[in-house]
C-alpha positions in Angstrom: -56.4 -43.7 187.3 -58.3 -47.0 187.4 -61.2 -45.3 188.6 -61.2 -42.7 185.2 -60.6 -45.8 183.0 -63.5 -47.1 184.3 -65.7 -44.2 185.0 -64.9 -43.1 180.7 -65.9 -46.5 179.1 -69.5 -45.9 180.8 -69.5 -42.6 179.4 -72.3 -41.0 179.0 -74.3 -43.0 181.8 -71.6 -42.3 184.6 -71.3 -38.4 183.6 -72.4 -37.4 187.3 -69.3 -40.2 189.1 -67.2 -38.2 186.4 -68.2 -35.1 187.3 -68.2 -35.4 191.1 -64.6 -37.1 190.5 -63.1 -34.3 188.8 -64.0 -31.7 191.8 -61.9 -34.1 193.5 -58.6 -34.5 191.1 -58.3 -34.9 187.1 -55.5 -38.1 186.3 -53.3 -36.0 183.5 -53.6 -39.6 181.1 -57.4 -38.6 180.6 -57.4 -35.3 180.9 -58.3 -35.1 177.4 -61.2 -37.5 177.3 -62.5 -36.0 180.5 -62.4 -32.4 179.3 -64.7 -34.0 176.2 -66.9 -35.5 178.6 -67.2 -32.6 181.0 -67.9 -30.5 178.1 -70.7 -33.2 176.6 -69.0 -34.4 173.4 -70.3 -37.3 172.1 -70.6 -39.0 168.6 -68.4 -40.1 165.9 -65.9 -37.4 166.6 -63.4 -39.4 164.1 -65.6 -39.7 161.3 -66.9 -36.0 161.8 -63.1 -34.3 161.8 -62.3 -36.8 158.9 -64.8 -35.4 156.6 -63.7 -31.9 157.4 -62.3 -29.6 154.4 -59.0 -28.5 156.1 -56.5 -28.0 152.9 -58.0 -25.7 151.0 -57.1 -21.9 151.4 -59.0 -19.4 152.9 -58.7 -15.8 153.6 -57.6 -16.6 157.5 -54.5 -18.4 156.4 -52.2 -15.8 156.0 -53.3 -14.8 159.7 -53.1 -18.5 161.1 -49.5 -18.3 159.5 -48.5 -15.0 161.2 -50.2 -16.0 164.6 -49.3 -19.9 165.5 -45.1 -19.2 165.2 -45.6 -16.9 168.2 -48.0 -18.9 170.1 -46.8 -21.2 173.4 -43.5 -21.7 171.7 -41.9 -22.6 174.6 -43.2 -25.8 174.5 -41.7 -28.7 172.3 -45.0 -30.1 171.1 -46.4 -27.0 170.2 -43.2 -25.7 168.6 -42.6 -28.6 166.7 -43.5 -28.7 162.9 -45.9 -31.4 163.6 -47.5 -29.2 166.1 -47.7 -26.5 164.3 -49.5 -28.2 161.1 -51.9 -29.8 164.0 -52.8 -26.8 165.4 -53.1 -25.0 162.0 -55.5 -27.9 161.1 -57.7 -27.9 164.4 -58.3 -23.8 164.0 -59.3 -24.5 160.2 -61.4 -27.2 161.0 -63.6 -25.1 163.3 -63.5 -22.1 161.1 -64.9 -24.4 158.0 -67.3 -25.7 160.6 -68.8 -21.8 162.0 -68.6 -20.1 158.8 -71.0 -17.4 160.4 -68.2 -16.5 163.0 -64.6 -15.5 162.2 -61.2 -15.8 163.3 -60.2 -13.4 166.1 -56.6 -12.6 167.1 -56.0 -15.4 170.2 -57.8 -18.0 168.6 -54.8 -20.1 167.7 -54.2 -19.7 172.0 -57.0 -21.1 173.0 -57.1 -24.0 170.5 -53.5 -24.7 172.0 -54.6 -26.5 175.3 -57.4 -28.6 173.7 -54.4 -29.8 171.5 -52.0 -29.9 174.1 -53.6 -32.8 175.6 -55.4 -34.5 172.7 -52.3 -34.2 170.7 -52.8 -37.5 169.2 -56.3 -36.8 168.7 -57.2 -33.9 166.8 -60.6 -34.8 166.7 -61.2 -34.7 170.0 -59.1 -31.6 170.2 -61.0 -29.9 167.7 -64.7 -31.1 169.2 -64.0 -30.6 172.8 -63.1 -26.6 171.5 -66.2 -26.4 169.7 -68.3 -27.1 172.5 -66.0 -25.0 175.0 -66.8 -21.7 172.6 -70.4 -22.6 172.6 -70.6 -23.0 176.4 -68.6 -20.3 177.3 -67.6 -18.0 174.9 -71.4 -17.0 173.2 -70.6 -13.9 170.8 -67.0 -13.3 171.5 -66.2 -14.7 168.1 -68.9 -13.1 166.1 -67.8 -10.7 163.3 -69.2 -7.7 164.9 -68.4 -8.4 168.8 -68.2 -5.1 170.4 -71.3 -5.3 172.4 -70.5 -9.0 173.7 -67.2 -7.6 174.4 -68.6 -4.3 176.2 -71.2 -6.4 178.4 -68.4 -8.9 179.5 -66.1 -5.7 180.7 -69.1 -3.7 182.0 -69.7 -6.9 184.4 -66.5 -8.0 185.2 -65.7 -4.1 186.3 -69.0 -4.4 188.3 -67.5 -7.7 190.1 -64.5 -5.6 190.9 -66.0 -2.8 192.4 -68.9 -5.5 194.3 -65.4 -7.3 196.1 -63.0 -4.6 196.3 -64.4 -1.0 196.4 -60.6 0.2 197.5 -59.1 -1.2 194.4 -61.9 -0.1 192.2 -61.7 3.2 193.3 -57.9 3.5 192.7 -57.9 2.1 189.1 -61.1 4.8 188.2 -58.6 7.4 189.1 -54.8 6.9 188.8 -53.6 11.0 188.0 -56.8 11.5 186.4 -56.9 8.4 184.3 -58.9 5.7 184.6 -56.9 2.0 184.3 -60.5 0.4 182.9 -60.5 -3.4 181.2 -60.8 -2.5 178.0 -57.0 -1.9 178.3 -55.9 -4.7 179.8 -58.7 -7.9 180.0 -59.6 -8.5 176.5 -57.4 -11.2 175.3 -58.0 -12.6 179.1 -61.5 -13.5 178.2 -61.3 -13.7 174.3 -59.1 -16.8 174.9 -60.0 -17.9 178.4 -56.4 -16.6 179.7 -54.8 -19.0 177.5 -52.9 -15.8 175.9 -51.6 -15.0 179.5 -50.7 -18.0 181.2 -48.4 -21.2 180.1 -50.0 -24.3 179.3 -48.9 -25.7 182.5 -51.2 -23.3 184.2 -54.0 -23.5 181.7 -54.8 -26.8 182.2 -55.3 -26.7 186.0 -57.4 -23.4 185.7 -59.8 -25.3 183.1 -59.8 -28.4 185.1 -62.0 -25.6 187.4 -63.2 -24.2 184.9 -64.9 -26.8 183.2 -67.0 -27.6 186.5 -68.7 -24.6 186.3 -70.9 -22.3 184.6 -70.2 -19.4 181.9 -69.6 -16.8 184.6 -66.9 -18.1 185.8 -64.1 -16.7 184.2 -65.5 -12.9 185.6 -64.2 -14.6 188.7 -60.9 -15.8 187.7 -60.1 -11.9 186.4 -61.4 -10.9 189.4 -59.3 -13.1 191.5 -56.2 -12.2 189.5 -56.2 -8.5 190.3 -56.9 -9.1 194.1 -54.1 -11.1 193.6 -52.0 -8.3 192.2 -53.8 -5.5 194.5 -51.1 -4.4 196.6 -48.9 -3.7 193.6 -51.4 -2.1 191.8 -52.6 0.1 194.8 -48.7 1.5 194.4 -48.9 1.4 190.5 -49.6 4.9 188.3 -51.1 4.4 185.1 -48.5 4.1 183.5 -47.0 1.7 186.0 -50.2 -0.6 185.2 -49.8 0.0 181.8 -46.8 -1.6 181.4 -47.1 -4.3 184.1 -50.1 -5.9 181.7 -48.3 -5.5 178.6 -46.7 -9.0 180.0 -48.7 -10.9 182.9 -46.8 -10.7 186.0 -46.1 -14.3 187.4 -48.9 -15.1 189.8 -49.8 -18.1 191.6 -52.0 -20.3 189.5 -53.9 -22.4 192.2 -54.4 -19.2 194.9 -56.1 -17.6 191.9 -58.4 -20.8 191.6 -58.8 -21.0 195.5 -59.8 -16.6 195.4 -62.0 -17.3 192.4 -64.0 -20.3 193.7 -64.8 -17.9 197.0 -65.9 -15.4 194.9 -67.7 -17.4 192.4 -69.4 -18.8 195.9 -70.1 -15.5 197.7 -71.4 -13.7 194.8 -75.5 -13.5 194.4 -76.1 -15.8 190.8 -77.9 -12.9 188.9 -74.8 -10.3 190.1 -72.6 -11.8 187.2 -76.1 -12.0 184.7 -74.7 -11.2 181.3 -77.5 -10.7 178.0 -75.1 -12.5 175.8 -74.1 -15.5 178.3 -76.0 -19.0 177.1 -79.6 -19.6 177.5 -78.5 -22.8 180.0 -76.9 -20.3 182.1 -80.4 -18.2 182.4 -82.2 -20.7 184.6 -85.4 -19.3 186.5 -83.5 -18.7 189.8 -81.5 -15.9 188.4 -84.9 -14.3 187.2 -83.6 -11.2 184.9 -85.5 -10.6 181.7 -82.6 -9.6 179.3 -85.0 -8.4 176.7 -85.2 -5.5 179.5 -81.2 -4.7 180.4 -79.9 -1.5 177.8 -76.8 -2.5 177.1 -75.6 1.7 176.7 -76.9 2.0 180.6 -75.0 -1.1 182.0 -72.1 0.0 180.8 -72.5 3.4 183.0 -73.7 1.3 185.8 -70.7 1.1 188.7 -72.5 -1.8 190.8 -74.1 -5.3 189.1 -77.8 -5.7 189.5 -79.3 -8.0 192.0 -82.8 -9.9 190.7 -85.6 -9.7 193.3 -85.5 -14.0 193.3 -81.7 -13.7 194.3 -82.7 -10.9 197.1 -85.7 -13.5 198.4 -83.6 -16.1 198.4 -80.6 -14.2 200.2 -83.4 -12.7 202.5 -85.2 -16.0 203.4 -88.2 -14.6 202.3 -90.9 -17.0 200.9 -92.1 -16.7 197.7 -95.5 -17.7 195.6 -95.8 -20.6 193.6 -96.0 -18.5 190.3 -92.8 -19.5 189.6 -92.5 -19.6 185.4 -95.8 -18.7 184.7 -95.9 -16.5 181.7 -99.1 -15.7 182.4 -98.3 -13.6 185.8 -94.5 -13.3 185.1 -92.4 -13.0 182.3 -89.3 -13.0 184.1 -89.6 -16.6 185.9 -88.9 -15.2 189.3 -91.3 -16.2 192.1 -93.3 -13.0 193.5 -92.8 -11.5 196.6 -95.5 -12.7 199.0 -96.3 -11.3 202.5 -95.1 -14.5 204.5 -91.7 -14.5 205.8 -89.2 -16.7 207.4 -89.2 -16.2 211.1 -85.3 -16.6 211.1 -83.2 -14.2 211.4 -81.5 -13.0 207.7 -79.4 -10.0 208.7 -75.9 -12.4 208.5 -77.0 -13.0 204.8 -78.4 -9.8 203.1 -79.4 -6.0 203.8 -82.0 -5.1 201.7 -82.0 -0.6 202.2 -85.0 0.9 200.5 -83.6 4.4 199.5 -87.1 5.5 198.5 -88.9 8.4 200.1 -90.2 7.4 203.5 -94.2 7.4 202.7 -93.1 5.0 199.8 -91.3 2.8 202.1 -94.2 2.8 204.6 -97.2 2.0 201.8 -95.0 -1.7 200.7 -91.7 -3.0 200.6 -89.3 -6.0 200.5 -90.2 -8.2 203.9 -86.7 -7.3 206.6 -85.8 -4.1 204.2 -84.8 -0.8 206.4 -85.4 2.5 205.2 -82.7 5.1 204.1 -84.5 7.8 202.0 -82.0 8.9 199.5 -82.1 12.6 199.6 -81.4 12.5 203.5 -78.8 10.0 203.8 -75.7 11.7 203.7 -74.1 14.9 205.4 -72.7 17.3 203.5 -69.3 17.2 202.6 -66.1 18.9 204.1 -62.4 19.0 203.7 -61.9 16.1 205.9 -64.9 13.8 204.6 -65.1 14.8 200.6 -67.6 12.7 199.8 -70.2 13.1 203.0 -70.7 10.3 205.4 -73.8 8.8 206.8 -76.1 10.6 208.7 -76.2 8.7 212.2 -78.9 7.9 214.3 -81.0 6.5 211.4 -81.8 2.5 211.2 -81.0 2.1 207.9 -77.7 4.1 208.8 -76.9 1.5 211.6 -77.4 -1.4 209.4 -75.2 -0.1 206.6 -72.7 0.4 209.2 -73.0 -3.1 210.8 -73.1 -4.9 207.7 -70.1 -3.3 205.9 -67.9 -6.0 204.6 -70.0 -8.8 206.1 -73.9 -9.0 204.1 -74.4 -8.5 200.5 -76.3 -5.1 200.5 -79.0 -4.1 198.0 -79.7 -1.1 197.2 -83.8 -0.5 195.8 -84.8 2.4 194.6 -87.7 3.6 192.3 -85.4 2.2 189.4 -82.2 0.9 188.6 -80.2 4.3 188.0 -81.4 5.3 191.4 -79.4 2.9 193.5 -76.6 3.8 191.2 -76.7 7.3 192.1 -77.0 6.4 195.4 -73.9 3.5 195.6 -71.5 6.1 194.3 -71.1 7.4 197.5 -71.1 4.4 199.3 -68.2 3.3 197.4 -66.4 6.2 198.0 -66.7 5.2 201.6 -65.6 2.2 200.8 -68.6 -0.4 201.5 -68.4 -3.6 199.7 -70.6 -5.9 198.7 -73.4 -3.6 197.2 -75.8 -4.3 194.4 -79.2 -2.8 193.0 -82.4 -4.1 192.9 -82.6 -4.8 189.1 -85.4 -2.9 187.7 -86.2 -1.2 191.3 -89.7 -1.0 192.8 -91.1 0.7 189.7 -90.7 -3.1 187.9 -92.1 -4.5 190.6 -95.2 -2.8 190.7 -95.3 -3.0 186.4 -95.2 -7.0 187.2 -97.9 -6.8 190.1 -95.5 -7.9 193.2 -97.0 -7.6 196.6 -95.1 -6.1 198.9 -95.2 -5.9 202.4 -96.3 -3.2 204.5 -93.7 -2.5 207.6 -94.7 -2.7 211.4 -94.6 0.8 212.8 
C-alpha cells in the first residue's frame, strides 16, 4: 500500500514504476487512481466534471432509466438510490462530452466498474471511462458501428480458429448451422465483458487488461471459449444458444491466465483491426489499413500476418528502409537476401503454395515449397477432406510443425492462402495464418526475395 501511495504522489513522472508495480499486483484501496494513471488521466478532473451539464433532459434519458435498474443490482452500492443517481450522471456526462457518439445498450454496464472503484469520485470515474473507451473501444459507440463490430467479430473468429481449429470446426457446423460470434459475443466486446461478469471478477480482469493494448479483449474472448470447450463440443446449436443467454460460471483467474498465454503466442499482426486505435498500429505490425477490404475479411477463415511479423518470427534480417515513405508505404522493413544463420523452424514455418517455378524464382528465406494444386490426395470415404501427399518437403514440414509452430501460408494473393487453409483446418492444423497480400503485394512494393538453393 505504501509503495502505491508514494508512486501516485509522483504521477505522472512515476508512471513507469506504476506500470511495473501493477504487473505484480494492484492495491484495492488505490485501484481507482491506479486505473486512471494507467489510462493517462491528468489535469483538473474535478473542475472539468463540475462544468458538464448532467441535469438537462436528453433523448437518451428514458433508455438510461430503463437500463440502470437492471444493471449489477446484486451490488448494494450500485443498487442504492444514490448509486443509481451517480451512475446516471456519469453516463450523461460522457454523452454530453461526446455528441458525435451515441448511447448503445450496455453503456450502463461498462460504466459501473469505473463508478464502483471511484464511488466518491464521480469525476475520476468519468475521466477514466472516457480514456478507456478511447483506447479499447474505438468506433463501437458510433451511430453506425456495424462495420466496426463485424470486423471485431471476424478477427475474433479467426483467432479461435488459429488457436483451436477443432472447436472452430465444431462451431461452424452444428446440425447444419454455424454458431457464429454474432450470436453471443457482441455484448462481450460492447461492454468489455462488464455485462457478462460480476464486478468482483471484472476488476481483476481489467487490472490485467489495462496493462495491454486494444487487442487483448479478443484473447479474453478466445480464452472463455477454450475454457468452455468441453461443454461446447458436446452441445447442439440450440444448446449453445441457451447456454450463452446467461454466461456460465467461469474461473476468471484461469481466463486471465489463458488470455495472457494466447496474447503472448500470437503474432501481433494476426489480431490487427482496421478500426483499432492508431497507437496500436506501430511499424512492427506492418499492415496498411487502407489495403484491407472489410467485406473480404469477413469471409476469411484464418488471420493475416504481415511480412514484418514473418521476418521477425523467422529471424530474417531486414533492410534499413523501415518507415521510409518513398520506398515503403506500410512502414515495414523490406526482406533481404541476408539471413540469420541460426535455425528458425522452432518458431515459424513459411509454406510457399505457389507453383514450383515461381518459388524457384524467389521466395522468403527459410520457406518451403508446397504448390497448392498438388498438395492433397483425393478425398476418400475414410478421409473426406483428403490428406497431405507424403514425400514432399513442404508436407513433411507441415506435419512436423503441427501444433508447435506458427504456419504461414503464402500464395499469390491473400485469397489463395485462405482457400488452401480450408483443407488444413479440416485436418485439424492449428496456428495457421496467411501472408497479408501474398507475393503479388511483395512484388508491388519491390521486396527483394531470396532464390532458394537447389
